[in-house]
Each structure stands twice: as structure tokens, then as C-alpha cells.
Gaussian input, Z-matrix of N, CA and C with variables (Angstrom, degrees):
# hf/3-21g

backbone

0 1
 N
 C     1     B1
 C     2     B2     1     A1
 N     3     B3     2     A2     1     D1
 C     4     B4     3     A3     2     D2
 C     5     B5     4     A4     3     D3
 N     6     B6     5     A5     4     D4
 C     7     B7     6     A6     5     D5
 C     8     B8     7     A7     6     D6
 N     9     B9     8     A8     7     D7
 C    10    B10     9     A9     8     D8
 C    11    B11    10    A10     9     D9
 N    12    B12    11    A11    10    D10
 C    13    B13    12    A12    11    D11
 C    14    B14    13    A13    12    D12
 N    15    B15    14    A14    13    D13
 C    16    B16    15    A15    14    D14
 C    17    B17    16    A16    15    D15
 N    18    B18    17    A17    16    D16
 C    19    B19    18    A18    17    D17
 C    20    B20    19    A19    18    D18
 N    21    B21    20    A20    19    D19
 C    22    B22    21    A21    20    D20
 C    23    B23    22    A22    21    D21
 N    24    B24    23    A23    22    D22
 C    25    B25    24    A24    23    D23
 C    26    B26    25    A25    24    D24
 N    27    B27    26    A26    25    D25
 C    28    B28    27    A27    26    D26
 C    29    B29    28    A28    27    D27
 N    30    B30    29    A29    28    D28
 C    31    B31    30    A30    29    D29
 C    32    B32    31    A31    30    D30
 N    33    B33    32    A32    31    D31
 C    34    B34    33    A33    32    D32
 C    35    B35    34    A34    33    D33
 N    36    B36    35    A35    34    D34
 C    37    B37    36    A36    35    D35
 C    38    B38    37    A37    36    D36
 N    39    B39    38    A38    37    D37
 C    40    B40    39    A39    38    D38
 C    41    B41    40    A40    39    D39
 N    42    B42    41    A41    40    D40
 C    43    B43    42    A42    41    D41
 C    44    B44    43    A43    42    D42
 N    45    B45    44    A44    43    D43
 C    46    B46    45    A45    44    D44
 C    47    B47    46    A46    45    D45
 N    48    B48    47    A47    46    D46
 C    49    B49    48    A48    47    D47
 C    50    B50    49    A49    48    D48
 N    51    B51    50    A50    49    D49
 C    52    B52    51    A51    50    D50
 C    53    B53    52    A52    51    D51
 N    54    B54    53    A53    52    D52
 C    55    B55    54    A54    53    D53
 C    56    B56    55    A55    54    D54
 N    57    B57    56    A56    55    D55
 C    58    B58    57    A57    56    D56
 C    59    B59    58    A58    57    D57
 N    60    B60    59    A59    58    D58
 C    61    B61    60    A60    59    D59
 C    62    B62    61    A61    60    D60
 N    63    B63    62    A62    61    D61
 C    64    B64    63    A63    62    D62
 C    65    B65    64    A64    63    D63
 N    66    B66    65    A65    64    D64
 C    67    B67    66    A66    65    D65
 C    68    B68    67    A67    66    D66
 N    69    B69    68    A68    67    D67
 C    70    B70    69    A69    68    D68
 C    71    B71    70    A70    69    D69
 N    72    B72    71    A71    70    D70
 C    73    B73    72    A72    71    D71
 C    74    B74    73    A73    72    D72
 N    75    B75    74    A74    73    D73
 C    76    B76    75    A75    74    D74
 C    77    B77    76    A76    75    D75
 N    78    B78    77    A77    76    D76
 C    79    B79    78    A78    77    D77
 C    80    B80    79    A79    78    D78
 N    81    B81    80    A80    79    D79
 C    82    B82    81    A81    80    D80
 C    83    B83    82    A82    81    D81
 N    84    B84    83    A83    82    D82
 C    85    B85    84    A84    83    D83
 C    86    B86    85    A85    84    D84
 N    87    B87    86    A86    85    D85
 C    88    B88    87    A87    86    D86
 C    89    B89    88    A88    87    D87
 N    90    B90    89    A89    88    D88
 C    91    B91    90    A90    89    D89
 C    92    B92    91    A91    90    D90
 N    93    B93    92    A92    91    D91
 C    94    B94    93    A93    92    D92
 C    95    B95    94    A94    93    D93
 N    96    B96    95    A95    94    D94
 C    97    B97    96    A96    95    D95
 C    98    B98    97    A97    96    D96
 N    99    B99    98    A98    97    D97
 C   100   B100    99    A99    98    D98
 C   101   B101   100   A100    99    D99
 N   102   B102   101   A101   100   D100
 C   103   B103   102   A102   101   D101
 C   104   B104   103   A103   102   D102
 N   105   B105   104   A104   103   D103
 C   106   B106   105   A105   104   D104
 C   107   B107   106   A106   105   D105
 N   108   B108   107   A107   106   D106
 C   109   B109   108   A108   107   D107
 C   110   B110   109   A109   108   D108
 N   111   B111   110   A110   109   D109
 C   112   B112   111   A111   110   D110
 C   113   B113   112   A112   111   D111
 N   114   B114   113   A113   112   D112
 C   115   B115   114   A114   113   D113
 C   116   B116   115   A115   114   D114
 N   117   B117   116   A116   115   D115
 C   118   B118   117   A117   116   D116
 C   119   B119   118   A118   117   D117
 N   120   B120   119   A119   118   D118
 C   121   B121   120   A120   119   D119
 C   122   B122   121   A121   120   D120
 N   123   B123   122   A122   121   D121
 C   124   B124   123   A123   122   D122
 C   125   B125   124   A124   123   D123
 N   126   B126   125   A125   124   D124
 C   127   B127   126   A126   125   D125
 C   128   B128   127   A127   126   D126
 N   129   B129   128   A128   127   D127
 C   130   B130   129   A129   128   D128
 C   131   B131   130   A130   129   D129
 N   132   B132   131   A131   130   D130
 C   133   B133   132   A132   131   D131
 C   134   B134   133   A133   132   D132
 N   135   B135   134   A134   133   D133
 C   136   B136   135   A135   134   D134
 C   137   B137   136   A136   135   D135
 N   138   B138   137   A137   136   D136
 C   139   B139   138   A138   137   D137
 C   140   B140   139   A139   138   D138
 N   141   B141   140   A140   139   D139
 C   142   B142   141   A141   140   D140
 C   143   B143   142   A142   141   D141
 N   144   B144   143   A143   142   D142
 C   145   B145   144   A144   143   D143
 C   146   B146   145   A145   144   D144
 N   147   B147   146   A146   145   D145
 C   148   B148   147   A147   146   D146
 C   149   B149   148   A148   147   D147
 N   150   B150   149   A149   148   D148
 C   151   B151   150   A150   149   D149
 C   152   B152   151   A151   150   D150
 N   153   B153   152   A152   151   D151
 C   154   B154   153   A153   152   D152
 C   155   B155   154   A154   153   D153
 N   156   B156   155   A155   154   D154
 C   157   B157   156   A156   155   D155
 C   158   B158   157   A157   156   D156
 N   159   B159   158   A158   157   D157
 C   160   B160   159   A159   158   D158
 C   161   B161   160   A160   159   D159
 N   162   B162   161   A161   160   D160
 C   163   B163   162   A162   161   D161
 C   164   B164   163   A163   162   D162
 N   165   B165   164   A164   163   D163
 C   166   B166   165   A165   164   D164
 C   167   B167   166   A166   165   D165
 N   168   B168   167   A167   166   D166
 C   169   B169   168   A168   167   D167
 C   170   B170   169   A169   168   D168
 N   171   B171   170   A170   169   D169
 C   172   B172   171   A171   170   D170
 C   173   B173   172   A172   171   D171
 N   174   B174   173   A173   172   D172
 C   175   B175   174   A174   173   D173
 C   176   B176   175   A175   174   D174
 N   177   B177   176   A176   175   D175
 C   178   B178   177   A177   176   D176
 C   179   B179   178   A178   177   D177
 N   180   B180   179   A179   178   D178
 C   181   B181   180   A180   179   D179
 C   182   B182   181   A181   180   D180
 N   183   B183   182   A182   181   D181
 C   184   B184   183   A183   182   D182
 C   185   B185   184   A184   183   D183
 N   186   B186   185   A185   184   D184
 C   187   B187   186   A186   185   D185
 C   188   B188   187   A187   186   D186
 N   189   B189   188   A188   187   D187
 C   190   B190   189   A189   188   D188
 C   191   B191   190   A190   189   D189
 N   192   B192   191   A191   190   D190
 C   193   B193   192   A192   191   D191
 C   194   B194   193   A193   192   D192
 N   195   B195   194   A194   193   D193
 C   196   B196   195   A195   194   D194
 C   197   B197   196   A196   195   D195
 N   198   B198   197   A197   196   D196
 C   199   B199   198   A198   197   D197
 C   200   B200   199   A199   198   D198
 N   201   B201   200   A200   199   D199
 C   202   B202   201   A201   200   D200
 C   203   B203   202   A202   201   D201
 N   204   B204   203   A203   202   D202
 C   205   B205   204   A204   203   D203
 C   206   B206   205   A205   204   D204
 N   207   B207   206   A206   205   D205
 C   208   B208   207   A207   206   D206
 C   209   B209   208   A208   207   D207
 N   210   B210   209   A209   208   D208
 C   211   B211   210   A210   209   D209
 C   212   B212   211   A211   210   D210
 N   213   B213   212   A212   211   D211
 C   214   B214   213   A213   212   D212
 C   215   B215   214   A214   213   D213

   B1=1.4506
   B2=1.5232
   B3=1.2959
   B4=1.4636
   B5=1.5270
   B6=1.3364
   B7=1.4675
   B8=1.5236
   B9=1.3229
   B10=1.4657
   B11=1.5195
   B12=1.3329
   B13=1.4612
   B14=1.5219
   B15=1.3299
   B16=1.4594
   B17=1.5178
   B18=1.3299
   B19=1.4608
   B20=1.5262
   B21=1.3467
   B22=1.4605
   B23=1.5250
   B24=1.3061
   B25=1.4601
   B26=1.5142
   B27=1.3340
   B28=1.4614
   B29=1.5197
   B30=1.3106
   B31=1.4621
   B32=1.5195
   B33=1.3084
   B34=1.4617
   B35=1.5220
   B36=1.3072
   B37=1.4548
   B38=1.5262
   B39=1.3247
   B40=1.4563
   B41=1.5208
   B42=1.3141
   B43=1.4566
   B44=1.5223
   B45=1.3195
   B46=1.4481
   B47=1.5246
   B48=1.2978
   B49=1.4603
   B50=1.5267
   B51=1.3115
   B52=1.4618
   B53=1.5344
   B54=1.3323
   B55=1.4584
   B56=1.5221
   B57=1.3187
   B58=1.4548
   B59=1.5277
   B60=1.3236
   B61=1.4610
   B62=1.5256
   B63=1.3162
   B64=1.4613
   B65=1.5223
   B66=1.3218
   B67=1.4616
   B68=1.5153
   B69=1.3157
   B70=1.4603
   B71=1.5294
   B72=1.3112
   B73=1.4630
   B74=1.5225
   B75=1.3271
   B76=1.4530
   B77=1.5217
   B78=1.3204
   B79=1.4586
   B80=1.5237
   B81=1.3304
   B82=1.4492
   B83=1.5207
   B84=1.3212
   B85=1.4487
   B86=1.5275
   B87=1.3214
   B88=1.4675
   B89=1.5278
   B90=1.3181
   B91=1.4606
   B92=1.5324
   B93=1.3165
   B94=1.4585
   B95=1.5180
   B96=1.3135
   B97=1.4624
   B98=1.5131
   B99=1.3261
   B100=1.4525
   B101=1.5258
   B102=1.3151
   B103=1.4615
   B104=1.5234
   B105=1.3230
   B106=1.4639
   B107=1.5284
   B108=1.3303
   B109=1.4641
   B110=1.5285
   B111=1.3112
   B112=1.4649
   B113=1.5286
   B114=1.3167
   B115=1.4621
   B116=1.5301
   B117=1.3191
   B118=1.4651
   B119=1.5269
   B120=1.3280
   B121=1.4591
   B122=1.5216
   B123=1.3243
   B124=1.4640
   B125=1.5218
   B126=1.3275
   B127=1.4666
   B128=1.5291
   B129=1.3207
   B130=1.4637
   B131=1.5378
   B132=1.3341
   B133=1.4624
   B134=1.5218
   B135=1.3192
   B136=1.4640
   B137=1.5180
   B138=1.3163
   B139=1.4657
   B140=1.5324
   B141=1.3409
   B142=1.4658
   B143=1.5296
   B144=1.3396
   B145=1.4604
   B146=1.5274
   B147=1.3308
   B148=1.4699
   B149=1.5214
   B150=1.3267
   B151=1.4589
   B152=1.5243
   B153=1.3230
   B154=1.4538
   B155=1.5131
   B156=1.3067
   B157=1.4654
   B158=1.5267
   B159=1.3195
   B160=1.4651
   B161=1.5224
   B162=1.3323
   B163=1.4601
   B164=1.5220
   B165=1.3244
   B166=1.4603
   B167=1.5251
   B168=1.2996
   B169=1.4601
   B170=1.5218
   B171=1.3188
   B172=1.4606
   B173=1.5226
   B174=1.3218
   B175=1.4593
   B176=1.5312
   B177=1.3183
   B178=1.4645
   B179=1.5143
   B180=1.3230
   B181=1.4642
   B182=1.5286
   B183=1.3392
   B184=1.4557
   B185=1.5304
   B186=1.3165
   B187=1.4619
   B188=1.5286
   B189=1.3245
   B190=1.4684
   B191=1.5275
   B192=1.3329
   B193=1.4623
   B194=1.5220
   B195=1.3275
   B196=1.4582
   B197=1.5266
   B198=1.3298
   B199=1.4627
   B200=1.5270
   B201=1.3255
   B202=1.4704
   B203=1.5260
   B204=1.3379
   B205=1.4661
   B206=1.5215
   B207=1.3341
   B208=1.4554
   B209=1.5177
   B210=1.3292
   B211=1.4611
   B212=1.5030
   B213=1.3369
   B214=1.4678
   B215=1.4950
   A1=108.64
   A2=115.80
   A3=122.24
   A4=109.03
   A5=116.10
   A6=121.80
   A7=108.82
   A8=116.52
   A9=121.89
   A10=110.32
   A11=115.59
   A12=123.43
   A13=107.87
   A14=116.98
   A15=122.04
   A16=108.69
   A17=115.65
   A18=120.52
   A19=107.88
   A20=117.81
   A21=120.10
   A22=111.35
   A23=115.87
   A24=120.53
   A25=112.51
   A26=114.85
   A27=120.27
   A28=110.41
   A29=115.50
   A30=122.59
   A31=107.16
   A32=118.57
   A33=119.18
   A34=111.31
   A35=115.81
   A36=121.75
   A37=109.86
   A38=116.82
   A39=121.97
   A40=107.44
   A41=116.41
   A42=120.54
   A43=109.69
   A44=116.52
   A45=122.09
   A46=108.25
   A47=115.51
   A48=120.53
   A49=110.08
   A50=117.61
   A51=121.73
   A52=111.07
   A53=118.58
   A54=121.04
   A55=112.58
   A56=117.80
   A57=119.94
   A58=112.48
   A59=117.56
   A60=120.16
   A61=114.27
   A62=118.30
   A63=121.20
   A64=108.94
   A65=116.14
   A66=120.38
   A67=107.70
   A68=116.02
   A69=122.99
   A70=110.67
   A71=117.98
   A72=121.20
   A73=112.38
   A74=118.17
   A75=121.22
   A76=112.76
   A77=117.31
   A78=120.52
   A79=109.05
   A80=115.50
   A81=120.72
   A82=108.40
   A83=116.96
   A84=118.91
   A85=108.04
   A86=118.00
   A87=119.59
   A88=110.72
   A89=116.26
   A90=120.60
   A91=110.59
   A92=115.91
   A93=121.00
   A94=111.76
   A95=117.33
   A96=120.45
   A97=112.51
   A98=116.76
   A99=120.58
   A100=110.85
   A101=116.95
   A102=120.15
   A103=111.12
   A104=117.55
   A105=120.61
   A106=110.86
   A107=117.46
   A108=120.37
   A109=111.79
   A110=116.68
   A111=120.11
   A112=111.12
   A113=117.53
   A114=121.42
   A115=110.60
   A116=117.24
   A117=120.96
   A118=110.54
   A119=117.04
   A120=120.21
   A121=112.25
   A122=116.81
   A123=120.48
   A124=112.04
   A125=117.76
   A126=120.58
   A127=111.11
   A128=116.99
   A129=121.60
   A130=112.35
   A131=116.76
   A132=122.17
   A133=109.82
   A134=115.92
   A135=120.29
   A136=114.09
   A137=117.74
   A138=120.90
   A139=110.95
   A140=116.60
   A141=123.27
   A142=107.30
   A143=116.69
   A144=120.45
   A145=109.98
   A146=116.28
   A147=122.26
   A148=109.83
   A149=115.64
   A150=122.13
   A151=109.06
   A152=117.03
   A153=122.57
   A154=108.61
   A155=117.56
   A156=121.06
   A157=112.74
   A158=117.46
   A159=118.61
   A160=111.74
   A161=117.91
   A162=120.91
   A163=111.48
   A164=117.26
   A165=120.15
   A166=109.71
   A167=115.09
   A168=120.21
   A169=110.08
   A170=116.31
   A171=121.55
   A172=108.42
   A173=116.14
   A174=121.48
   A175=106.86
   A176=115.93
   A177=120.92
   A178=112.90
   A179=118.56
   A180=120.53
   A181=110.10
   A182=116.19
   A183=120.96
   A184=110.72
   A185=117.41
   A186=122.00
   A187=110.56
   A188=117.28
   A189=121.25
   A190=112.24
   A191=117.31
   A192=121.40
   A193=113.46
   A194=118.11
   A195=121.14
   A196=111.44
   A197=115.03
   A198=121.04
   A199=110.55
   A200=116.86
   A201=122.01
   A202=107.92
   A203=116.90
   A204=122.49
   A205=107.97
   A206=115.52
   A207=121.96
   A208=108.90
   A209=117.51
   A210=121.79
   A211=107.27
   A212=116.02
   A213=119.95
   A214=111.02
   D1=134.60
   D2=-178.15
   D3=-98.96
   D4=116.89
   D5=-176.17
   D6=-120.96
   D7=133.21
   D8=179.91
   D9=-128.98
   D10=144.19
   D11=174.99
   D12=-116.41
   D13=136.23
   D14=177.54
   D15=-124.92
   D16=130.32
   D17=172.81
   D18=-119.30
   D19=109.82
   D20=179.39
   D21=-62.47
   D22=145.73
   D23=-178.92
   D24=-102.32
   D25=177.03
   D26=176.77
   D27=-67.74
   D28=-51.12
   D29=176.98
   D30=-133.14
   D31=150.05
   D32=175.46
   D33=-60.81
   D34=147.25
   D35=-179.95
   D36=-66.95
   D37=133.12
   D38=175.32
   D39=-115.65
   D40=127.27
   D41=-179.06
   D42=-75.95
   D43=107.72
   D44=174.93
   D45=-136.59
   D46=164.02
   D47=177.38
   D48=-63.46
   D49=-36.75
   D50=-178.45
   D51=-63.20
   D52=-37.91
   D53=-179.09
   D54=-67.53
   D55=-20.65
   D56=179.37
   D57=-78.62
   D58=-26.94
   D59=-172.55
   D60=-116.78
   D61=-18.49
   D62=-175.54
   D63=-120.30
   D64=135.45
   D65=176.50
   D66=-75.59
   D67=106.17
   D68=-175.60
   D69=-71.06
   D70=146.49
   D71=-179.39
   D72=-67.41
   D73=-16.72
   D74=179.53
   D75=-89.43
   D76=-9.41
   D77=-179.46
   D78=-84.65
   D79=126.06
   D80=175.19
   D81=-109.39
   D82=147.92
   D83=172.85
   D84=-74.69
   D85=147.93
   D86=180.00
   D87=-61.83
   D88=150.92
   D89=-178.04
   D90=-67.37
   D91=146.85
   D92=179.80
   D93=-64.64
   D94=-33.67
   D95=-179.85
   D96=-62.75
   D97=-42.98
   D98=-179.79
   D99=-64.69
   D100=-43.72
   D101=-178.67
   D102=-69.83
   D103=-35.98
   D104=178.00
   D105=-65.44
   D106=-46.00
   D107=177.87
   D108=-63.15
   D109=-41.07
   D110=179.05
   D111=-64.48
   D112=-38.03
   D113=178.78
   D114=-66.84
   D115=-42.87
   D116=178.65
   D117=-64.13
   D118=-44.73
   D119=179.10
   D120=-67.32
   D121=-30.01
   D122=179.66
   D123=-67.19
   D124=-21.88
   D125=175.87
   D126=-70.02
   D127=-28.30
   D128=-177.55
   D129=-99.91
   D130=-36.95
   D131=-176.95
   D132=-117.79
   D133=147.28
   D134=-175.30
   D135=-84.19
   D136=-30.89
   D137=-170.95
   D138=-108.02
   D139=79.04
   D140=179.14
   D141=-122.82
   D142=132.61
   D143=-177.75
   D144=-146.74
   D145=144.08
   D146=179.05
   D147=-112.18
   D148=137.72
   D149=173.36
   D150=-116.72
   D151=127.38
   D152=171.80
   D153=-111.25
   D154=110.53
   D155=-172.06
   D156=-63.95
   D157=-29.12
   D158=179.72
   D159=-78.86
   D160=-10.80
   D161=179.84
   D162=-102.97
   D163=-40.99
   D164=-178.32
   D165=-147.01
   D166=171.95
   D167=178.51
   D168=-79.17
   D169=149.41
   D170=177.83
   D171=-89.30
   D172=131.10
   D173=176.59
   D174=-88.69
   D175=99.33
   D176=-171.95
   D177=-67.33
   D178=-30.89
   D179=178.01
   D180=-62.00
   D181=-34.58
   D182=177.98
   D183=-70.52
   D184=-36.24
   D185=179.94
   D186=-69.91
   D187=-41.13
   D188=-177.26
   D189=-62.89
   D190=-29.98
   D191=-179.20
   D192=-85.69
   D193=-6.68
   D194=-174.36
   D195=-71.95
   D196=148.97
   D197=176.06
   D198=-78.32
   D199=-40.09
   D200=179.92
   D201=-133.62
   D202=135.15
   D203=176.69
   D204=-125.96
   D205=123.89
   D206=175.02
   D207=-102.41
   D208=131.12
   D209=177.02
   D210=-116.96
   D211=123.60
   D212=-177.11
   D213=-93.85

């Protein structure tokens, strides 16, 4: 079963040199609840992945194929 978690960000991630080296004020760390649920589900299912929109871009083709999508 393919399970995906999505956490919307403040602003979409923009690929710049500054974002690679400096912790931007718009970047939030993913919520503990999402990571805890993903870790628990990963013990039972092999294909579990979390997307944090403020940290990286969401691969929508991967989301469309998922069996279950959680949005935080």
C-alpha cells in the first residue's frame, strides 16, 4: 500500500543558492505528529513518504498514485 503525507508550507519552496545554505525564516520543520504517524505506518507498510512543502517540492505524480494521502 502506498501512503503519502503532505504538510502545506507557508510559501512554496523556491530553489535558490540561499535556501541551500541558510535556514530561511519561511521554512518550518515538519510536525511531530506527521512524522510519528509515518514512522508507525512504516513498520507495517513499505511505501510511506512525507512531503513538507516549505522544505521541498511535492512530486504530484507520486501523490496521484498513492492509495492513501494524509494532509496535515
